[in-house]
Z-matrix of the N, CA and C atoms (Angstrom, degrees):
N
C 1 1.450
C 2 1.513 1 104.89
N 3 1.316 2 117.76 1 137.11
C 4 1.472 3 122.70 2 172.10
C 5 1.562 4 110.90 3 -93.62
N 6 1.327 5 118.78 4 142.54
C 7 1.415 6 124.57 5 173.55
C 8 1.475 7 111.82 6 -117.21
N 9 1.389 8 118.67 7 129.82
C 10 1.445 9 119.91 8 -174.36
C 11 1.444 10 109.87 9 -129.89
N 12 1.267 11 117.56 10 151.51
C 13 1.569 12 124.51 11 175.63
C 14 1.422 13 111.29 12 -83.32
N 15 1.316 14 116.83 13 123.05
C 16 1.413 15 122.67 14 -179.22
C 17 1.656 16 109.42 15 -70.04
N 18 1.279 17 115.05 16 152.60
C 19 1.585 18 118.84 17 171.15
C 20 1.544 19 109.67 18 -72.96
N 21 1.369 20 110.60 19 125.10
C 22 1.486 21 116.03 20 -179.39
C 23 1.476 22 105.34 21 -127.28
N 24 1.269 23 117.52 22 115.35
C 25 1.533 24 117.18 23 175.58
C 26 1.443 25 111.26 24 -59.57
N 27 1.374 26 115.45 25 135.92
C 28 1.447 27 123.60 26 -179.12
C 29 1.468 28 116.83 27 81.11
N 30 1.395 29 116.89 28 -3.36
C 31 1.499 30 118.34 29 -176.91
C 32 1.492 31 109.18 30 -126.41
N 33 1.333 32 122.31 31 -52.71
C 34 1.441 33 118.88 32 -168.31
C 35 1.522 34 117.11 33 -86.60
N 36 1.325 35 106.47 34 64.70
C 37 1.510 36 116.73 35 176.08
C 38 1.517 37 104.77 36 -85.81
N 39 1.248 38 116.15 37 176.72
C 40 1.459 39 123.44 38 -165.32
C 41 1.633 40 106.49 39 -62.68
N 42 1.301 41 124.60 40 -44.83
C 43 1.549 42 123.35 41 179.22
C 44 1.530 43 108.95 42 -56.96
N 45 1.271 44 117.33 43 -49.23
C 46 1.397 45 118.33 44 -176.72
C 47 1.560 46 112.27 45 -65.78
N 48 1.319 47 114.73 46 -43.81
C 49 1.549 48 118.85 47 176.84
C 50 1.566 49 108.28 48 -59.62
N 51 1.240 50 122.27 49 -33.05
C 52 1.350 51 122.93 50 -177.64
C 53 1.681 52 107.13 51 -74.05
N 54 1.416 53 116.35 52 -33.77
C 55 1.398 54 116.93 53 173.18
C 56 1.492 55 110.99 54 -66.00
N 57 1.291 56 120.38 55 -36.57
C 58 1.385 57 124.89 56 -178.21
C 59 1.596 58 111.22 57 -66.13
N 60 1.394 59 110.38 58 -43.82
C 61 1.443 60 117.43 59 -175.22
C 62 1.646 61 105.58 60 -64.62
N 63 1.351 62 114.30 61 -42.31
C 64 1.579 63 121.59 62 177.46
C 65 1.591 64 103.70 63 -60.38
N 66 1.317 65 119.31 64 -29.75
C 67 1.499 66 121.36 65 -171.11
C 68 1.443 67 108.86 66 -95.25
N 69 1.401 68 118.85 67 13.98
C 70 1.512 69 118.54 68 166.86
C 71 1.521 70 110.18 69 106.48
N 72 1.261 71 124.03 70 -2.15
C 73 1.438 72 121.40 71 170.28
C 74 1.460 73 122.52 72 -59.44
N 75 1.371 74 115.63 73 123.23
C 76 1.554 75 113.05 74 -175.54
C 77 1.581 76 113.17 75 -80.81
N 78 1.349 77 114.57 76 -16.45
C 79 1.481 78 119.79 77 -179.04
C 80 1.512 79 105.15 78 -154.38
N 81 1.316 80 118.98 79 144.45
C 82 1.442 81 123.11 80 174.23
C 83 1.544 82 108.35 81 -130.96
N 84 1.332 83 107.93 82 156.66
C 85 1.638 84 113.29 83 176.96
C 86 1.470 85 109.85 84 -120.98
N 87 1.308 86 110.55 85 149.00
C 88 1.476 87 121.53 86 174.10
C 89 1.517 88 110.36 87 -67.86
N 90 1.367 89 116.98 88 158.56
C 91 1.483 90 119.37 89 165.94
C 92 1.508 91 106.80 90 -55.68
N 93 1.428 92 113.53 91 160.83
C 94 1.501 93 115.77 92 169.15
C 95 1.480 94 119.19 93 -50.36
N 96 1.228 95 121.12 94 124.17
C 97 1.443 96 122.02 95 179.53
C 98 1.568 97 108.42 96 -106.39
N 99 1.210 98 116.64 97 125.09
C 100 1.534 99 118.76 98 -173.06
C 101 1.490 100 108.40 99 -74.58
N 102 1.351 101 124.89 100 123.72
C 103 1.371 102 130.05 101 174.08
C 104 1.538 103 110.89 102 -62.50
N 105 1.345 104 115.94 103 -40.06
C 106 1.431 105 120.21 104 177.84
C 107 1.562 106 111.01 105 -65.11
N 108 1.335 107 115.43 106 -34.89
C 109 1.504 108 120.08 107 178.34
C 110 1.579 109 108.97 108 -62.11
N 111 1.403 110 116.70 109 -50.79
C 112 1.391 111 124.30 110 176.35
C 113 1.531 112 110.40 111 -51.86
N 114 1.436 113 114.71 112 -50.28
C 115 1.399 114 115.75 113 -172.39
C 116 1.538 115 110.36 114 -67.61
N 117 1.310 116 123.35 115 -21.82
C 118 1.368 117 128.89 116 178.39
C 119 1.476 118 113.33 117 -96.39
N 120 1.303 119 123.58 118 6.39
C 121 1.414 120 127.43 119 174.47
C 122 1.455 121 116.33 120 70.96
N 123 1.396 122 114.70 121 29.23
C 124 1.512 123 122.14 122 176.30
C 125 1.647 124 110.01 123 -65.67
N 126 1.399 125 112.17 124 114.99
C 127 1.419 126 119.47 125 171.81
C 128 1.476 127 115.89 126 -57.60
N 129 1.372 128 120.07 127 -50.42
C 130 1.434 129 121.50 128 176.87
C 131 1.530 130 112.68 129 -55.20
N 132 1.225 131 118.29 130 -39.34
C 133 1.569 132 126.86 131 178.76
C 134 1.550 133 106.39 132 -58.60
N 135 1.340 134 118.85 133 -51.71
C 136 1.427 135 121.44 134 -177.78
C 137 1.460 136 105.97 135 -68.37
N 138 1.286 137 131.01 136 -21.81
C 139 1.361 138 133.73 137 -175.67
C 140 1.606 139 104.45 138 -70.40
N 141 1.168 140 119.03 139 -30.49
C 142 1.427 141 124.92 140 179.53
C 143 1.516 142 114.88 141 -68.76
N 144 1.399 143 112.99 142 -12.38
C 145 1.607 144 117.04 143 179.60
C 146 1.472 145 104.73 144 -102.35
N 147 1.279 146 119.92 145 14.75
C 148 1.626 147 112.56 146 171.69
C 149 1.432 148 116.52 147 -74.30
N 150 1.200 149 119.41 148 140.87
C 151 1.568 150 123.46 149 -177.21
C 152 1.576 151 107.02 150 -133.85
N 153 1.370 152 107.47 151 132.85
C 154 1.435 153 119.38 152 179.38
C 155 1.458 154 114.43 153 -80.50
N 156 1.367 155 115.70 154 148.57
C 157 1.497 156 115.76 155 169.51
C 158 1.446 157 117.38 156 -52.89
N 159 1.317 158 121.59 157 137.96
C 160 1.464 159 119.12 158 176.53
C 161 1.539 160 114.31 159 90.25
N 162 1.355 161 117.26 160 -3.14
C 163 1.455 162 118.78 161 -178.13
C 164 1.530 163 113.29 162 -67.31
N 165 1.326 164 120.00 163 -27.04
C 166 1.420 165 120.91 164 -171.10
C 167 1.418 166 112.24 165 77.37
N 168 1.357 167 115.07 166 -167.19
C 169 1.449 168 118.45 167 -177.99
C 170 1.577 169 118.71 168 -53.93
N 171 1.236 170 122.15 169 118.97
C 172 1.431 171 122.42 170 -179.93
C 173 1.598 172 107.94 171 -126.70
N 174 1.393 173 115.90 172 138.90
C 175 1.372 174 121.91 173 177.41
C 176 1.535 175 106.96 174 -111.21
N 177 1.326 176 113.15 175 144.69
C 178 1.462 177 123.31 176 179.83
C 179 1.537 178 109.62 177 -96.82
N 180 1.326 179 113.91 178 129.39
C 181 1.536 180 113.91 179 -178.41
C 182 1.553 181 105.78 180 -114.32
N 183 1.336 182 114.83 181 124.16
C 184 1.542 183 122.38 182 176.95
C 185 1.597 184 107.60 183 -100.36
N 186 1.281 185 108.02 184 153.42
C 187 1.488 186 110.98 185 166.44
C 188 1.573 187 109.31 186 -133.42
N 189 1.298 188 122.71 187 154.18
C 190 1.388 189 126.61 188 -175.99
C 191 1.529 190 111.36 189 165.77
N 192 1.327 191 114.33 190 171.17
C 193 1.350 192 122.35 191 179.91
C 194 1.603 193 118.50 192 -126.62
N 195 1.257 194 107.79 193 -2.13
C 196 1.474 195 113.51 194 -174.79
C 197 1.471 196 112.81 195 -118.34
N 198 1.307 197 121.19 196 130.57
C 199 1.493 198 129.81 197 -173.96
C 200 1.479 199 106.50 198 -60.72
N 201 1.270 200 121.40 199 -35.66
C 202 1.510 201 121.57 200 -174.18
C 203 1.501 202 109.05 201 -74.97
N 204 1.437 203 113.51 202 -44.10
C 205 1.496 204 115.52 203 173.47
C 206 1.467 205 118.79 204 -56.48
N 207 1.451 206 114.80 205 -43.99
C 208 1.344 207 122.41 206 178.71
C 209 1.511 208 113.01 207 -68.14
N 210 1.211 209 124.69 208 -40.32
C 211 1.489 210 134.56 209 173.84
C 212 1.634 211 106.53 210 -53.40
N 213 1.357 212 110.02 211 -55.47
C 214 1.522 213 117.85 212 -179.89
C 215 1.541 214 107.53 213 -59.24
N 216 1.359 215 122.40 214 -49.17
C 217 1.373 216 130.73 215 -178.71
C 218 1.504 217 113.75 216 -57.04
N 219 1.287 218 114.60 217 -43.70
C 220 1.424 219 120.53 218 173.82
C 221 1.477 220 116.17 219 -61.29
N 222 1.242 221 116.00 220 -36.50
C 223 1.597 222 120.96 221 175.85
C 224 1.416 223 103.45 222 -72.40
N 225 1.340 224 126.43 223 -36.23
C 226 1.495 225 125.02 224 -174.17
C 227 1.423 226 115.91 225 -76.94
N 228 1.345 227 123.01 226 -18.58
C 229 1.432 228 127.51 227 -175.62
C 230 1.545 229 105.29 228 -77.98
N 231 1.337 230 120.45 229 121.59
C 232 1.398 231 119.98 230 -175.69
C 233 1.522 232 113.66 231 -70.83
N 234 1.348 233 113.02 232 111.02
C 235 1.523 234 116.77 233 -171.07
C 236 1.558 235 110.92 234 -60.44
N 237 1.403 236 118.83 235 -30.05
C 238 1.432 237 118.95 236 -175.39
C 239 1.450 238 110.89 237 -74.84
N 240 1.367 239 118.73 238 -12.05
C 241 1.467 240 121.79 239 -176.75
C 242 1.664 241 114.16 240 -89.84
N 243 1.290 242 108.26 241 -26.43
C 244 1.535 243 117.63 242 -174.61
C 245 1.470 244 116.76 243 -120.41
N 246 1.316 245 118.28 244 166.35
C 247 1.457 246 121.10 245 -175.91
C 248 1.576 247 104.65 246 -115.30
N 249 1.232 248 122.05 247 -10.61
C 250 1.510 249 122.32 248 -175.69
C 251 1.590 250 111.47 249 -161.72
N 252 1.338 251 109.90 250 146.89
C 253 1.463 252 111.44 251 177.56
C 254 1.441 253 109.11 252 -120.58
N 255 1.483 254 115.83 253 127.08
C 256 1.464 255 116.71 254 -167.42
C 257 1.486 256 109.76 255 -125.17
N 258 1.424 257 112.34 256 141.64
C 259 1.431 258 118.78 257 -179.58
C 260 1.519 259 107.87 258 -99.58
N 261 1.431 260 115.70 259 128.11
C 262 1.470 261 119.11 260 179.12
C 263 1.607 262 106.36 261 -84.99
N 264 1.261 263 112.30 262 120.05
C 265 1.529 264 118.73 263 172.05
C 266 1.491 265 109.15 264 -133.30
N 267 1.416 266 111.74 265 45.12
C 268 1.432 267 115.87 266 -173.10
C 269 1.523 268 115.46 267 -145.60
N 270 1.335 269 112.94 268 -16.15
C 271 1.503 270 112.49 269 -176.41
C 272 1.558 271 112.07 270 -76.08
N 273 1.377 272 113.69 271 127.49
C 274 1.434 273 122.58 272 -167.00
C 275 1.686 274 107.55 273 -89.13
N 276 1.189 275 117.83 274 -3.00
C 277 1.540 276 119.12 275 -168.18
C 278 1.492 277 108.95 276 -69.62
N 279 1.251 278 122.50 277 136.57
C 280 1.424 279 126.14 278 -177.76
C 281 1.592 280 117.15 279 -57.40
N 282 1.331 281 117.31 280 -34.01
C 283 1.374 282 118.46 281 -179.47
C 284 1.501 283 110.77 282 -69.37
N 285 1.407 284 119.91 283 -16.80
C 286 1.369 285 121.07 284 178.07
C 287 1.681 286 108.57 285 -98.37
N 288 1.212 287 112.75 286 -49.60
C 289 1.517 288 118.13 287 176.67
C 290 1.556 289 113.43 288 -52.78
N 291 1.243 290 117.11 289 -39.09
C 292 1.457 291 122.68 290 -174.45
C 293 1.531 292 110.07 291 -64.10
N 294 1.346 293 115.68 292 -23.06
C 295 1.469 294 120.83 293 172.89
C 296 1.509 295 115.53 294 -86.92
N 297 1.380 296 112.41 295 1.54
C 298 1.548 297 113.14 296 -179.19
C 299 1.468 298 110.53 297 88.58
N 300 1.415 299 120.47 298 4.50
C 301 1.412 300 120.95 299 -171.50
C 302 1.596 301 104.72 300 -109.35
N 303 1.331 302 110.61 301 -167.67
C 304 1.512 303 118.74 302 -173.76
C 305 1.469 304 116.38 303 44.64
N 306 1.294 305 118.55 304 -129.43
C 307 1.402 306 122.53 305 -172.95
C 308 1.579 307 115.13 306 -63.02
N 309 1.316 308 113.35 307 -23.94
C 310 1.453 309 117.71 308 169.79
C 311 1.487 310 116.20 309 -48.09
N 312 1.261 311 114.98 310 -40.28
C 313 1.464 312 118.55 311 -176.31
C 314 1.544 313 112.87 312 -69.18
N 315 1.282 314 115.54 313 -13.70
C 316 1.573 315 117.89 314 176.13
C 317 1.474 316 106.03 315 -57.90
N 318 1.312 317 121.18 316 -35.73
C 319 1.518 318 126.06 317 -179.40
C 320 1.559 319 112.38 318 -61.33
N 321 1.228 320 115.63 319 -21.82
C 322 1.545 321 115.00 320 -165.40
C 323 1.610 322 104.55 321 -138.09
N 324 1.306 323 113.60 322 86.90
C 325 1.485 324 116.03 323 -179.19
C 326 1.578 325 113.53 324 -69.45
N 327 1.292 326 114.17 325 -24.81
C 328 1.517 327 116.31 326 175.95
C 329 1.464 328 110.88 327 -68.25
N 330 1.351 329 121.77 328 -38.38
C 331 1.384 330 124.41 329 177.97
C 332 1.456 331 108.71 330 -66.29
N 333 1.362 332 121.90 331 -36.10
C 334 1.501 333 127.43 332 -173.97
C 335 1.620 334 99.57 333 -68.71
N 336 1.302 335 122.63 334 -38.71
C 337 1.461 336 123.79 335 -178.13
C 338 1.528 337 107.39 336 -62.85
N 339 1.398 338 117.34 337 -45.26
C 340 1.518 339 122.52 338 -175.87
C 341 1.639 340 107.00 339 -65.33
N 342 1.288 341 115.23 340 -41.50
C 343 1.370 342 116.39 341 -176.86
C 344 1.588 343 112.67 342 -70.49
N 345 1.264 344 116.51 343 -35.30
C 346 1.441 345 121.39 344 178.05
C 347 1.462 346 112.87 345 -68.11
N 348 1.399 347 111.67 346 -39.87
C 349 1.444 348 121.58 347 177.09
C 350 1.650 349 108.38 348 -59.48
N 351 1.205 350 115.92 349 -52.65
C 352 1.372 351 123.82 350 177.33
C 353 1.461 352 116.77 351 -46.09
N 354 1.483 353 109.87 352 -43.11
C 355 1.431 354 116.53 353 -177.13
C 356 1.553 355 107.35 354 -77.88
N 357 1.339 356 116.92 355 -45.34
C 358 1.467 357 116.83 356 177.00
C 359 1.549 358 117.55 357 -56.78
N 360 1.202 359 117.55 358 -31.83
C 361 1.492 360 123.69 359 175.16
C 362 1.490 361 115.83 360 -72.49
N 363 1.301 362 114.80 361 -13.72
C 364 1.500 363 120.08 362 -179.36
C 365 1.472 364 121.18 363 -119.66
N 366 1.311 365 111.41 364 15.12
C 367 1.491 366 117.69 365 178.05
C 368 1.541 367 113.54 366 -144.30
N 369 1.245 368 116.40 367 152.58
C 370 1.440 369 114.42 368 170.01
C 371 1.484 370 119.08 369 -94.28
N 372 1.427 371 109.82 370 2.64
C 373 1.567 372 115.88 371 -176.11
C 374 1.731 373 100.45 372 -88.16
N 375 1.312 374 109.10 373 154.62
C 376 1.428 375 114.41 374 171.88
C 377 1.389 376 108.88 375 -69.03
N 378 1.378 377 115.48 376 144.60
C 379 1.479 378 125.51 377 -171.26
C 380 1.559 379 106.66 378 -112.89
N 381 1.367 380 117.38 379 135.55
C 382 1.380 381 121.65 380 -178.80
C 383 1.521 382 110.79 381 -134.21
N 384 1.198 383 116.47 382 174.75
C 385 1.604 384 119.63 383 -177.55
C 386 1.540 385 106.64 384 -128.49
N 387 1.310 386 121.69 385 138.44
C 388 1.410 387 124.63 386 165.87
C 389 1.480 388 107.46 387 -121.18
N 390 1.451 389 115.98 388 122.19
C 391 1.341 390 121.52 389 -176.54
C 392 1.588 391 114.54 390 -148.06
N 393 1.283 392 121.06 391 -170.64
C 394 1.446 393 129.22 392 -178.40
C 395 1.525 394 112.20 393 -112.50
N 396 1.387 395 114.80 394 176.01
C 397 1.438 396 120.72 395 -177.91
C 398 1.582 397 110.69 396 -69.20
N 399 1.342 398 114.70 397 -30.90
C 400 1.431 399 119.63 398 -173.58
C 401 1.539 400 108.72 399 163.26
N 402 1.342 401 117.63 400 177.60
C 403 1.490 402 118.39 401 176.57
C 404 1.423 403 114.38 402 -65.85
N 405 1.339 404 122.28 403 -35.96
C 406 1.567 405 123.58 404 179.85
C 407 1.475 406 101.57 405 -163.54
N 408 1.427 407 114.91 406 167.39
C 409 1.436 408 122.70 407 -170.73
C 410 1.649 409 110.24 408 -63.43
N 411 1.219 410 125.47 409 -15.73
C 412 1.414 411 126.90 410 171.48
C 413 1.570 412 115.68 411 -87.08
N 414 1.300 413 114.49 412 2.04
C 415 1.531 414 123.00 413 174.23
C 416 1.459 415 111.63 414 -142.01
N 417 1.271 416 117.58 415 86.40
C 418 1.378 417 119.83 416 173.78
C 419 1.574 418 113.81 417 -90.55
N 420 1.346 419 115.01 418 116.48
C 421 1.419 420 121.14 419 -167.97
C 422 1.618 421 113.50 420 -117.34
N 423 1.343 422 111.61 421 2.93
C 424 1.467 423 116.81 422 -176.56
C 425 1.480 424 112.53 423 -64.22
N 426 1.257 425 128.51 424 -30.40
C 427 1.405 426 123.18 425 179.27
C 428 1.474 427 113.98 426 -76.15
N 429 1.348 428 115.93 427 -27.39
C 430 1.434 429 121.13 428 173.84
C 431 1.587 430 108.61 429 -72.29
N 432 1.247 431 115.69 430 -37.90
C 433 1.537 432 125.24 431 178.27
C 434 1.536 433 105.05 432 -65.92
N 435 1.248 434 122.73 433 -46.91
C 436 1.452 435 128.12 434 174.61
C 437 1.623 436 110.23 435 -52.31
N 438 1.265 437 115.93 436 -53.00
C 439 1.488 438 125.93 437 179.55
C 440 1.547 439 109.87 438 -58.18
N 441 1.393 440 113.97 439 -40.30
C 442 1.535 441 122.19 440 -174.42
C 443 1.546 442 104.39 441 -71.31
N 444 1.350 443 117.95 442 -43.06
C 445 1.434 444 122.56 443 -177.91
C 446 1.507 445 113.33 444 -63.93
N 447 1.331 446 116.48 445 -43.49
C 448 1.396 447 125.88 446 -179.62
C 449 1.524 448 109.21 447 -63.35
N 450 1.319 449 110.90 448 -49.00
C 451 1.518 450 116.72 449 -179.88
C 452 1.484 451 112.35 450 -57.64
N 453 1.347 452 116.20 451 -38.91
C 454 1.580 453 120.66 452 -179.75
C 455 1.470 454 111.73 453 -75.30
N 456 1.361 455 118.37 454 -2.96
C 457 1.559 456 116.54 455 -178.82
C 458 1.420 457 109.85 456 93.39
N 459 1.355 458 131.10 457 14.88
C 460 1.429 459 125.35 458 -178.60
C 461 1.512 460 107.56 459 -70.43
N 462 1.356 461 107.94 460 145.23
C 463 1.609 462 116.98 461 -178.54
C 464 1.515 463 110.05 462 -98.07
N 465 1.346 464 122.28 463 2.20
C 466 1.429 465 121.63 464 -179.21
C 467 1.463 466 110.47 465 -166.50
N 468 1.299 467 116.58 466 161.16
C 469 1.440 468 123.44 467 -170.14
C 470 1.594 469 110.70 468 -143.15
N 471 1.281 470 115.27 469 112.61
C 472 1.484 471 118.60 470 -171.88
C 473 1.547 472 107.80 471 -110.04
N 474 1.282 473 118.13 472 124.45
C 475 1.499 474 120.68 473 -175.39
C 476 1.604 475 110.89 474 -117.64
N 477 1.257 476 111.85 475 118.46
C 478 1.564 477 113.24 476 164.49
C 479 1.580 478 106.24 477 -84.27
N 480 1.267 479 115.21 478 111.29
C 481 1.412 480 120.36 479 -164.54
C 482 1.600 481 109.91 480 -75.97
N 483 1.237 482 114.99 481 48.60
C 484 1.424 483 120.14 482 172.84
C 485 1.584 484 111.28 483 -140.19
N 486 1.292 485 116.63 484 165.15
C 487 1.401 486 123.67 485 177.88
C 488 1.539 487 112.03 486 -83.96
N 489 1.354 488 118.56 487 154.93
C 490 1.412 489 120.98 488 174.52
C 491 1.587 490 110.90 489 -53.40
N 492 1.242 491 121.57 490 -40.40
C 493 1.356 492 131.62 491 -170.11
C 494 1.602 493 105.00 492 -67.35
N 495 1.228 494 119.92 493 -22.31
C 496 1.484 495 126.96 494 -177.21
C 497 1.478 496 111.33 495 -84.38
N 498 1.319 497 117.43 496 -12.47
C 499 1.540 498 123.45 497 -167.94
C 500 1.446 499 108.91 498 41.31
N 501 1.358 500 124.05 499 -112.60
C 502 1.513 501 125.94 500 -176.61
C 503 1.522 502 114.49 501 -117.95
N 504 1.298 503 112.13 502 25.55
C 505 1.449 504 117.75 503 175.54
C 506 1.443 505 119.50 504 -133.55
N 507 1.322 506 120.02 505 177.32
C 508 1.444 507 121.07 506 -179.65
C 509 1.427 508 110.05 507 82.07
N 510 1.350 509 113.01 508 -176.42
C 511 1.455 510 124.30 509 -168.22
C 512 1.536 511 110.63 510 -68.21
N 513 1.343 512 115.58 511 142.38
C 514 1.439 513 121.76 512 172.69
C 515 1.508 514 109.27 513 -95.12
N 516 1.274 515 123.46 514 123.48
C 517 1.408 516 131.67 515 -172.09
C 518 1.420 517 113.05 516 -83.87
N 519 1.356 518 116.17 517 75.57
C 520 1.554 519 118.27 518 -175.28
C 521 1.420 520 116.34 519 -72.23
N 522 1.415 521 116.58 520 -22.94
C 523 1.481 522 122.24 521 -178.55
C 524 1.532 523 103.64 522 -69.95
N 525 1.331 524 123.27 523 -37.79
C 526 1.502 525 126.15 524 -179.75
C 527 1.506 526 108.09 525 -69.56
N 528 1.288 527 116.91 526 -44.67
C 529 1.378 528 125.98 527 178.44
C 530 1.583 529 112.30 528 -53.10
N 531 1.330 530 114.44 529 -47.27
C 532 1.329 531 126.73 530 178.24
C 533 1.663 532 110.28 531 -58.20
N 534 1.234 533 112.11 532 -40.89
C 535 1.558 534 116.28 533 -179.15
C 536 1.513 535 106.90 534 -73.14
N 537 1.335 536 119.12 535 -36.68
C 538 1.466 537 120.17 536 177.12
C 539 1.535 538 106.07 537 -57.24
N 540 1.346 539 116.84 538 -46.96
C 541 1.454 540 119.28 539 179.95
C 542 1.501 541 114.42 540 -56.94
N 543 1.405 542 114.68 541 -43.59
C 544 1.514 543 118.97 542 177.39
C 545 1.505 544 111.46 543 -57.42
N 546 1.410 545 112.07 544 -40.50
C 547 1.595 546 109.21 545 -171.95
C 548 1.542 547 111.88 546 -88.10
N 549 1.258 548 119.93 547 -15.29
C 550 1.543 549 120.29 548 -174.63
C 551 1.460 550 112.46 549 -73.31
N 552 1.344 551 108.26 550 151.78
C 553 1.452 552 118.10 551 173.13
C 554 1.465 553 117.22 552 -111.01
N 555 1.332 554 110.30 553 3.46
C 556 1.470 555 123.69 554 176.97
C 557 1.496 556 107.51 555 -122.92
N 558 1.393 557 117.12 556 161.62
C 559 1.451 558 120.38 557 177.76
C 560 1.529 559 110.18 558 -62.58
N 561 1.334 560 117.41 559 135.57
C 562 1.375 561 121.21 560 171.87
C 563 1.541 562 114.69 561 -110.29
N 564 1.375 563 118.37 562 137.86
C 565 1.429 564 128.11 563 178.69
C 566 1.473 565 110.36 564 -106.33
N 567 1.235 566 121.72 565 131.56
C 568 1.438 567 127.90 566 -179.99
C 569 1.527 568 114.05 567 -99.47
N 570 1.292 569 119.69 568 136.84
C 571 1.416 570 126.00 569 -177.00
C 572 1.643 571 107.97 570 -140.78
N 573 1.284 572 106.53 571 151.50
C 574 1.485 573 113.57 572 179.92
C 575 1.599 574 115.08 573 131.32
N 576 1.234 575 116.37 574 101.88
C 577 1.543 576 120.18 575 170.98
C 578 1.470 577 116.46 576 54.85
N 579 1.350 578 117.44 577 35.96
C 580 1.365 579 121.73 578 172.15
C 581 1.496 580 111.04 579 -85.08
N 582 1.343 581 116.13 580 110.07
C 583 1.507 582 118.96 581 -167.58
C 584 1.482 583 111.13 582 -125.10
N 585 1.360 584 121.93 583 -19.08
C 586 1.417 585 122.63 584 -173.45
C 587 1.553 586 102.90 585 -156.68
N 588 1.465 587 109.30 586 -176.60
C 589 1.498 588 114.06 587 -179.11
C 590 1.456 589 110.59 588 -61.07
N 591 1.367 590 120.66 589 -43.19
C 592 1.478 591 119.11 590 -179.44
C 593 1.462 592 113.58 591 -52.59
N 594 1.311 593 113.91 592 -58.70
C 595 1.567 594 117.19 593 -178.33
C 596 1.512 595 113.07 594 -61.52
N 597 1.351 596 118.38 595 -31.52
C 598 1.413 597 118.70 596 178.03
C 599 1.619 598 110.95 597 -69.99
N 600 1.345 599 112.13 598 -41.48
C 601 1.474 600 110.17 599 179.33
C 602 1.525 601 109.66 600 -67.53
N 603 1.322 602 122.38 601 -34.80
C 604 1.345 603 124.70 602 178.48
C 605 1.679 604 112.19 603 -61.56
N 606 1.186 605 111.83 604 -36.49
C 607 1.349 606 117.79 605 173.70
C 608 1.489 607 119.60 606 -70.87
N 609 1.330 608 110.55 607 -38.35
C 610 1.496 609 121.10 608 178.17
C 611 1.449 610 106.38 609 -68.99
N 612 1.364 611 123.63 610 -32.67
C 613 1.410 612 124.38 611 -175.26
C 614 1.612 613 111.97 612 -67.20
N 615 1.232 614 117.75 613 -10.98
C 616 1.476 615 123.50 614 176.78
C 617 1.545 616 110.33 615 -76.50
N 618 1.355 617 117.66 616 -12.66
C 619 1.440 618 116.39 617 -178.09
C 620 1.519 619 116.25 618 97.64
N 621 1.338 620 115.07 619 5.95
C 622 1.407 621 115.25 620 -174.47
C 623 1.492 622 115.82 621 -70.78
N 624 1.272 623 122.67 622 153.70
C 625 1.490 624 121.37 623 -175.51
C 626 1.559 625 107.34 624 -79.78
N 627 1.318 626 118.22 625 -27.81
C 628 1.474 627 118.78 626 -179.90
C 629 1.504 628 106.63 627 -148.95
N 630 1.446 629 112.12 628 158.31
C 631 1.467 630 121.83 629 178.31
C 632 1.530 631 104.30 630 -112.48
N 633 1.338 632 113.72 631 130.32
C 634 1.477 633 119.47 632 172.06
C 635 1.407 634 113.45 633 -104.32
N 636 1.370 635 111.17 634 136.86
C 637 1.533 636 122.30 635 -179.30
C 638 1.455 637 114.79 636 -117.22
N 639 1.271 638 120.53 637 130.96
C 640 1.506 639 121.04 638 -177.80
C 641 1.463 640 108.17 639 -116.73
N 642 1.396 641 115.09 640 -97.32
C 643 1.429 642 119.00 641 -168.64
C 644 1.439 643 118.68 642 -58.23
N 645 1.392 644 121.78 643 -26.70
C 646 1.383 645 128.16 644 -177.81
C 647 1.583 646 108.69 645 -69.71
N 648 1.360 647 116.61 646 -30.70
C 649 1.373 648 120.90 647 175.69
C 650 1.492 649 117.44 648 -68.41
N 651 1.336 650 115.90 649 -24.03
C 652 1.449 651 120.38 650 -175.05
C 653 1.586 652 114.49 651 -63.63
N 654 1.373 653 114.83 652 -31.40
C 655 1.482 654 113.48 653 179.34
C 656 1.568 655 103.26 654 -108.57
N 657 1.275 656 122.05 655 -3.58
C 658 1.512 657 120.20 656 178.27
C 659 1.525 658 108.28 657 -146.20
N 660 1.433 659 120.90 658 77.88
C 661 1.370 660 121.57 659 176.28
C 662 1.406 661 121.00 660 -67.57
N 663 1.365 662 115.71 661 6.41
C 664 1.566 663 119.04 662 178.51
C 665 1.563 664 103.43 663 -107.07
N 666 1.278 665 123.70 664 11.62
C 667 1.448 666 126.99 665 -178.10
C 668 1.558 667 105.99 666 -58.44
N 669 1.262 668 117.96 667 -36.66
C 670 1.495 669 124.51 668 -176.31
C 671 1.574 670 106.62 669 -60.59
N 672 1.219 671 116.78 670 -59.05
C 673 1.432 672 120.12 671 -178.34
C 674 1.540 673 112.28 672 -57.88
N 675 1.413 674 112.35 673 -39.08
C 676 1.532 675 117.24 674 179.65
C 677 1.531 676 110.81 675 -61.36
N 678 1.332 677 115.89 676 -43.20
C 679 1.421 678 122.08 677 178.63
C 680 1.552 679 116.58 678 -65.40
N 681 1.313 680 110.71 679 -30.28
C 682 1.372 681 121.16 680 178.59
C 683 1.473 682 114.60 681 -86.41
N 684 1.456 683 120.00 682 0.81
C 685 1.421 684 122.68 683 176.70
C 686 1.526 685 113.39 684 78.99
N 687 1.340 686 114.90 685 12.09
C 688 1.449 687 119.47 686 -176.96
C 689 1.494 688 114.80 687 -85.47
N 690 1.476 689 115.45 688 -14.63
C 691 1.474 690 118.86 689 174.70
C 692 1.454 691 113.93 690 -116.11
């Protein structure tokens, strides 16, 4: 089982990613990089794509809501620096969703398909999607999002197994995640409240190819090695 560090705005900068890598993470993700920021030449936005020597494989995560911005951003991301280009369709924070990005995209799988296609056509990196189960428990959209991602040529699918309405709390819906794995034709990574061996094993039991850890790594960047039995 692979264990990866989730993208966390304000936290997963290069020094912290290096700590996680040294703590056993198989893969790490940048903070969310604004596609619009790259398109408008923002220096602070480009700063988010800095990588330190020894980090190991790093994926770059973009967020945005316009095909033109994401196409430009995909070209702007240095392919030699990263191993993957990811689209965020799961962040529930208002400052992201009010722009039509992040978890707002969960409501429109067809738009997600177009955005991923724009990215895939403008980069040599494999493109992936990180998303949620749907807006709320009465509206599960993850299977439509999976279809959209695969149609766009995505090479991986990352699921935070909660609904947007849950933000970062409440039950993690592992049974739905397991159904996503059964239907998928690409590797699926599971995310959501993995904090110890018990929760990691429960996530792994869904059949995911990798387990993503976010908040638990902030105070314990060696959690990856511990779960892999290296400590």
